[in-house]
C-alpha positions as a printed Julia matrix, in Angstrom:
521×3 Matrix{Float64}:
 123.62  110.49  109.45
 123.68  111.6   113.1
 125.57  109.86  115.87
 123.91  106.88  117.55
 121.19  106.63  114.86
 121.66  102.87  114.59
 121.0   102.5   118.32
 117.91  104.7   118.13
 116.63  102.6   115.22
 117.04   99.41  117.25
 115.27  101.03  120.19
 112.41  102.17  117.94
 111.98   98.63  116.58
 111.75   97.16  120.07
 109.35   99.79  121.37
 107.12   99.98  118.3
 104.72  102.82  117.62
 107.24  105.59  118.31
 109.31  107.37  115.68
 113.08  107.66  115.92
 112.88  111.42  116.47
 110.35  111.01  119.29
 112.69  108.58  121.03
 115.6   110.97  120.51
 113.68  113.81  122.16
 112.88  111.69  125.22
 116.45  110.38  125.53
 117.88  113.91  125.26
 115.42  115.27  127.84
 116.41  112.51  130.28
 120.13  113.08  129.6
 119.65  116.78  130.35
 119.07  115.95  134.03
 122.67  114.97  134.91
 123.96  117.57  132.45
 121.92  120.28  134.21
 123.44  119.31  137.55
 126.8   120.23  136.04
 125.63  123.84  135.78
 125.29  123.94  139.58
 129.01  123.29  139.99
 130.07  125.85  137.38
 130.14  129.22  139.14
 131.87  131.31  136.46
 129.25  132.93  134.14
 131.4   132.65  131.01
 131.87  128.92  131.55
 128.13  128.48  132.03
 127.51  130.19  128.69
 130.07  128.01  126.92
 128.66  124.88  128.55
 125.15  125.72  127.3
 126.35  126.47  123.78
 128.49  123.32  123.54
 125.74  120.96  124.72
 123.08  122.53  122.5
 125.33  122.24  119.45
 125.97  118.6   120.3
 122.21  117.98  120.58
 121.43  119.59  117.23
 124.43  118.38  115.23
 125.34  115.13  116.95
 121.93  113.72  117.86
 119.45  115.23  115.37
 121.75  116.21  112.48
 119.9   119.54  112.33
 122.39  122.05  111.0
 119.39  124.01  109.68
 118.23  124.6   113.25
 121.64  125.98  114.24
 121.71  128.23  111.18
 118.19  129.56  111.82
 118.86  130.24  115.5
 122.15  131.99  114.76
 120.77  134.14  111.93
 117.67  135.16  113.88
 119.69  135.93  116.98
 122.32  138.02  115.17
 119.71  140.04  113.27
 117.82  140.87  116.48
 121.1   141.65  118.29
 122.11  144.15  115.6
 118.64  145.71  115.47
 118.61  146.33  119.22
 122.21  147.52  119.19
 121.59  150.27  116.64
 117.84  151.06  116.76
 117.24  152.75  120.11
 113.62  153.87  119.7
 110.3   152.0   119.77
 110.97  150.64  116.28
 113.71  148.38  117.64
 111.48  145.7   119.2
 108.87  146.17  116.47
 111.35  145.47  113.68
 112.67  142.47  115.6
 109.15  141.12  116.05
 108.24  141.58  112.37
 111.45  139.92  111.18
 111.1   136.94  113.52
 107.44  136.37  112.7
 108.1   136.6   108.94
 111.02  134.17  109.12
 109.06  131.7   111.23
 106.12  131.91  108.84
 108.43  130.87  106.01
 109.56  127.88  108.08
 105.96  126.86  108.78
 105.03  127.17  105.09
 108.07  125.11  104.08
 107.11  122.37  106.55
 103.53  122.39  105.3
 104.41  122.38  101.58
 106.79  119.45  101.98
 104.32  117.6   104.25
 106.87  116.95  106.99
 105.38  114.47  109.44
 104.36  115.69  112.88
 106.46  112.85  114.33
 109.6   114.26  112.67
 111.55  116.82  114.68
 112.73  119.71  112.52
 113.93  123.3   112.92
 110.45  124.81  113.44
 110.34  123.48  117.02
 113.35  125.39  118.39
 112.49  128.36  116.17
 109.09  128.71  117.86
 110.86  128.79  121.23
 113.46  131.29  120.03
 110.8   133.67  118.68
 109.38  133.97  122.2
 112.84  134.44  123.73
 114.03  137.04  121.23
 110.86  139.15  121.09
 110.73  139.3   124.89
 114.46  140.15  124.92
 113.91  143.02  122.48
 111.06  144.54  124.48
 112.84  144.13  127.82
 115.91  145.84  126.4
 113.71  148.68  125.12
 112.06  148.97  128.56
 115.46  149.3   130.18
 116.37  152.11  127.77
 113.1   153.94  128.42
 113.51  153.63  132.18
 117.21  154.47  132.0
 117.57  151.45  134.27
 121.03  150.74  135.62
 122.4   147.98  137.77
 124.97  149.15  140.3
 127.01  147.22  142.8
 126.62  148.16  146.44
 129.62  147.68  148.73
 129.01  146.73  152.37
 131.2   147.04  155.45
 132.93  143.8   156.3
 133.07  144.84  159.98
 129.34  145.47  160.34
 127.62  143.94  163.42
 127.18  140.18  163.21
 123.39  140.51  163.36
 123.2   142.76  160.32
 122.56  141.71  156.73
 125.74  143.44  155.57
 127.9   141.17  157.66
 126.86  138.16  155.61
 127.98  139.51  152.23
 130.43  142.1   151.07
 128.65  143.31  147.93
 125.26  143.19  146.31
 123.62  144.52  143.17
 120.83  147.06  143.01
 118.62  148.15  140.11
 118.12  151.92  139.87
 115.6   153.74  137.68
 115.92  157.37  136.59
 113.93  159.4   139.13
 112.4   161.53  136.37
 110.66  158.49  134.86
 106.97  157.98  135.63
 106.93  154.28  136.48
 103.14  154.23  136.88
 102.79  153.5   133.16
 104.81  150.29  133.53
 103.56  146.99  134.9
 105.45  145.34  137.8
 106.59  142.62  135.41
 108.05  145.19  133.0
 110.0   146.8   135.82
 111.22  143.4   136.98
 112.25  141.98  133.59
 113.68  145.18  132.03
 117.35  144.85  131.04
 119.66  147.54  132.5
 121.22  149.84  129.91
 124.67  149.21  131.36
 124.2   145.45  130.97
 123.78  145.08  127.21
 124.89  141.48  126.72
 128.11  140.38  125.13
 127.8   137.91  122.27
 128.93  135.09  124.57
 126.28  135.87  127.18
 123.67  136.39  124.47
 124.29  133.05  122.76
 124.46  131.33  126.13
 120.9   132.56  126.63
 119.85  131.47  123.13
 121.37  128.0   123.49
 120.37  127.31  127.1
 120.2   123.55  126.57
 117.53  122.32  129.06
 114.82  124.17  127.11
 116.33  124.3   123.62
 114.21  121.49  122.15
 110.69  122.0   123.46
 110.82  125.05  125.71
 109.6   126.6   127.85
 111.09  129.92  126.83
 112.87  131.97  129.49
 113.39  135.7   130.04
 116.85  137.11  129.35
 117.02  138.93  132.7
 116.25  135.68  134.53
 119.02  133.93  132.6
 121.52  136.76  133.15
 120.92  136.89  136.9
 121.04  133.1   137.15
 124.31  132.84  135.2
 125.95  135.58  137.3
 124.31  134.49  140.6
 123.0   138.03  141.04
 119.64  139.69  141.61
 116.98  137.18  142.56
 119.54  134.37  142.44
 122.13  136.15  144.57
 121.07  134.48  147.8
 119.59  131.32  146.3
 119.74  128.41  148.78
 121.86  125.31  148.29
 118.72  123.21  147.84
 119.01  121.61  144.39
 115.26  121.11  144.05
 116.05  117.44  143.53
 112.7   116.26  144.89
 110.73  118.56  142.58
 112.88  117.75  139.55
 112.74  113.98  140.01
 108.97  114.11  140.51
 108.66  115.79  137.09
 110.85  113.09  135.55
 108.91  110.21  137.12
 105.59  111.74  136.13
 106.86  112.08  132.55
 108.03  108.46  132.49
 104.69  107.34  133.93
 102.87  109.16  131.12
 105.16  107.49  128.58
 104.07  104.12  129.97
 100.44  105.24  129.78
 100.98  106.27  126.16
 102.28  102.82  125.26
  99.4   101.2   127.14
  96.56  103.27  125.68
  98.0   105.4   122.88
  97.91  102.68  120.23
  94.33  101.87  121.19
  93.14  105.46  120.94
  94.81  107.1   117.94
  93.1   110.17  116.5
  94.05  109.08  112.98
  91.65  106.13  113.42
  88.74  108.62  113.25
  89.39  108.76  109.49
  88.88  105.02  109.02
  85.78  103.16  107.83
  85.67  101.2   111.1
  85.21  104.41  113.07
  82.39  105.43  110.75
  80.52  102.23  111.63
  80.43  103.07  115.35
  77.36  104.58  116.97
  77.4   108.31  117.67
  77.87  107.73  121.41
  80.83  105.42  120.77
  82.37  107.94  118.37
  82.11  110.72  120.95
  83.59  108.47  123.64
  86.5   107.57  121.36
  87.18  111.27  120.71
  87.34  111.94  124.46
  89.84  109.14  125.02
  91.93  109.83  121.91
  92.32  113.55  122.65
  93.21  112.8   126.27
  95.94  110.4   125.09
  97.14  112.94  122.51
  97.78  115.43  125.31
 100.22  113.02  126.94
 103.0   113.88  124.5
 102.79  117.56  125.45
 102.68  116.74  129.15
 105.69  114.44  128.84
 108.11  116.84  127.16
 107.07  119.92  129.16
 107.3   118.14  132.52
 110.67  116.55  131.75
 112.08  119.81  130.41
 110.91  121.7   133.51
 112.61  119.16  135.76
 116.03  119.63  134.16
 115.63  123.42  134.33
 114.94  123.12  138.06
 118.15  121.11  138.49
 120.13  123.79  136.63
 118.94  126.34  139.2
 116.74  128.43  136.91
 113.53  127.06  138.41
 114.19  128.77  141.75
 111.56  131.45  142.43
 112.1   132.66  145.98
 110.02  131.63  148.98
 106.32  131.47  149.66
 104.66  133.15  152.64
 105.53  130.24  154.92
 109.24  130.2   154.14
 109.13  127.24  151.74
 111.38  127.39  148.69
 109.53  127.69  145.38
 110.76  126.11  142.15
 107.95  127.27  139.88
 109.64  129.92  137.73
 109.5   127.81  134.56
 106.23  125.9   134.99
 104.69  125.28  131.57
 101.92  122.79  132.33
  99.7   122.07  135.33
  98.4   118.6   134.48
  96.04  118.29  137.44
  94.76  121.83  136.91
  94.06  121.17  133.24
  92.4   117.79  133.66
  90.12  119.03  136.45
  89.35  122.45  134.95
  85.64  123.25  134.89
  85.92  126.38  132.74
  88.02  127.71  129.84
  89.81  130.19  132.07
  91.27  127.39  134.2
  92.13  125.39  131.07
  94.11  128.25  129.54
  95.93  129.09  132.76
  97.11  125.49  133.09
  98.21  124.92  129.45
 101.45  126.16  127.85
 101.79  128.77  130.61
 104.95  130.52  129.38
 103.54  131.04  125.88
 100.37  132.47  127.41
 102.5   134.94  129.42
 104.35  135.92  126.24
 101.12  136.62  124.38
  99.82  138.7   127.24
 102.96  140.71  128.09
 104.61  141.13  124.69
 101.66  141.19  122.31
  98.37  142.01  124.03
  99.65  144.74  126.37
 102.21  146.09  123.89
  99.7   146.85  121.13
  97.2   148.43  123.51
  96.93  152.24  123.16
  99.06  153.98  125.84
  97.0   154.92  128.86
  93.87  153.24  127.47
  92.14  149.95  127.85
  92.86  147.32  125.19
  90.51  147.46  122.22
  88.9   144.92  119.9
  91.85  145.32  117.52
  94.21  144.46  120.38
  92.44  141.15  120.82
  92.33  140.54  117.07
  96.07  141.14  116.66
  96.86  138.88  119.6
  94.8   136.03  118.2
  96.45  136.53  114.8
  99.96  136.39  116.3
  99.04  133.28  118.27
  97.71  131.56  115.15
 100.72  132.49  112.98
 103.1   131.34  115.72
 101.52  127.87  115.6
 101.5   127.65  111.8
  99.09  127.74  108.88
  97.28  124.41  109.03
  93.49  125.01  108.92
  93.09  122.77  111.96
  94.77  125.34  114.21
  92.32  128.05  113.19
  89.32  125.75  113.61
  90.47  125.07  117.16
  91.09  128.73  118.04
  87.77  129.96  116.64
  85.86  127.2   118.4
  87.74  127.91  121.63
  86.56  131.52  121.52
  82.99  130.18  121.42
  83.7   127.83  124.32
  85.03  130.68  126.46
  81.65  132.37  126.24
  79.32  129.49  127.07
  81.16  127.13  129.42
  79.09  125.63  132.23
  80.75  122.75  134.11
  83.68  120.33  134.26
  81.92  117.75  132.07
  80.87  120.4   129.55
  84.34  122.0   129.38
  86.28  118.74  129.1
  83.92  117.14  126.56
  83.86  120.23  124.35
  87.57  121.0   124.57
  88.43  117.47  123.4
  86.05  117.97  120.47
  87.45  121.35  119.43
  91.05  120.13  119.75
  90.55  117.41  117.13
  91.58  119.77  114.27
  94.72  120.7   116.23
  95.9   117.11  115.71
  94.34  116.3   112.31
  95.46  119.65  110.79
  94.05  119.16  107.26
  90.75  120.88  106.39
  88.96  117.86  104.81
  89.96  115.57  107.69
  88.81  118.08  110.32
  85.38  118.55  108.73
  84.98  114.83  108.06
  85.56  113.78  111.67
  83.43  116.62  113.05
  80.66  115.52  110.69
  80.91  111.92  111.9
  80.46  113.27  115.42
  77.37  115.23  114.34
  79.17  118.49  115.16
  78.08  117.82  118.73
  80.47  120.39  120.2
  79.26  123.29  118.1
  75.66  122.1   118.31
  75.84  122.09  122.11
  77.43  125.53  122.29
  74.92  127.02  119.86
  72.07  125.46  121.84
  73.37  127.19  124.95
  73.5   130.48  123.08
  70.08  129.92  121.56
  68.39  129.12  124.84
  69.63  132.22  126.6
  69.26  134.69  123.76
  65.88  133.47  122.53
  64.17  133.01  125.86
  66.04  135.46  128.08
  67.81  137.8   125.68
  67.17  141.23  127.21
  67.52  140.01  130.78
  70.73  138.19  129.96
  72.22  141.22  128.22
  71.28  143.4   131.18
  72.97  140.9   133.47
  76.09  141.0   131.29
  76.29  144.77  131.61
  75.92  144.69  135.38
  78.61  142.02  135.58
  80.86  143.36  132.82
  84.1   143.09  134.79
  83.57  139.39  135.44
  82.6   138.75  131.82
  85.71  140.57  130.59
  87.92  138.42  132.82
  86.45  135.28  131.27
  86.19  136.42  127.68
  89.83  137.29  127.13
  91.67  134.65  129.12
  93.08  133.17  125.88
  95.46  136.1   125.74
  95.69  137.51  129.26
  93.69  139.05  132.04
  93.17  142.61  130.82
  89.87  144.34  130.11
  88.88  144.31  126.45
  87.07  147.22  124.93
  86.62  150.77  126.17
  84.0   152.72  128.1
  82.33  154.1   124.98
  81.62  150.6   123.71
  80.18  149.58  127.06
  78.04  152.73  127.23
  76.62  152.11  123.76
  75.91  148.49  124.61
  74.18  149.59  127.82
  71.96  151.99  125.86
  71.15  149.25  123.37
  70.14  146.85  126.13
  67.93  149.5   127.74
  66.19  149.96  124.4
  65.76  146.19  124.05
  64.23  145.94  127.53
  61.89  148.88  126.82
  60.79  147.36  123.52
  60.14  144.07  125.24
  57.91  145.76  127.83
  55.99  147.6   125.1
  55.35  144.33  123.27
  54.0   142.77  126.44
  51.63  145.72  126.99
  50.31  145.47  123.44
  49.71  141.76  123.88
């Protein structure tokens, strides 16, 4: 039995409707705020690492009694560390990725076989976060090796003129790339996040990164190079201002607490599980659809709450600092994982995806989608397929996840307006909560499959009545279509020129055939 369990049980009884683990997560996220402030006053990197490790171990062992989580994180981290230490070619990050994905799949299958409740916090949560952190670490380390990137310290003259930059600091760090390397084949992000070869982390620094406590429970995942520079107050954090970001952090906390209150007010009234009841079946179709809209909106609150509160504590620790905007204002948006207003007002799938689980979306784009693309070529259909597969496996193996992803791909193609996007996305996200195949199909059936019916009607109207013209329009606007069609995994162009050329020829033939038919008639 973990520490304080009796107090959490009493709290759960008084609140009602919330599980003990859910209450623990919220309490820990709130407690991380003052704990994160402590990191601001610790200036020695080694002490920051130890502080992170100690608090994370206390959270897992003292609060959640999750020794399995500690074991999984340690084993995964050590295996990846050894792989990257001894495998210096492109197989290093690939082996790390395969191992991590296989191990996480076993965890998902175990959770599914033993029917662990979604309200119970177990080791799969932090493991999903660590998979993102370790795979990105492996690829960034490989990039640094390929670039022969080194970080050197520049010494400045203490007696330089008072107006010069050098007079304000004695030393600074600079990242240098081998001049013989063609950097054109690397994206700006790769160059920025690559880990210098002379900065291979010690085990203390490495586990400080793994057990960075503000994001250990629910994310968002962070890049190793961001953590290293933050811990050492170097690089982008070398001249970070004294502003704590208190206003931004507290606003995240208050917004999270407000959503908790909203959950208690409306969550019990709109539970998705009620869609499986006989009472729901007796409602009219319009009332069923309305209930789905409200229930799915309330279900999103729990994601908003934990991501917002986690982001706030990360801002207080200093890791949220992201330089200045064009007007000289300090930005604290390095670890943004959810844009609530952007998501709720999105009028197209692209905006929805950009606002939801932002750091995971960046991981899929930068460490899956772009990494499996052929060198020097545009990403292919197989690139997209692999990315979707990785995304699905990362979430787990419940059929509901795959129903949601496949339906989302359809939504990306035929979105039209805010009302259309919001109504359909709530419909297609039902399986994401229900998970089980029979339950997903049952509730969709009770709602007359209105989401799929609407999307297929949109397809049918355009392809039956304006097929050739629409296809011709798609070809002439292919760049815009590509931007919209692959936003689930990143903003790169899918397909290659040969595919587009063949499609263009096919459309020309369709248009010609259509004209011939009209002449005959």
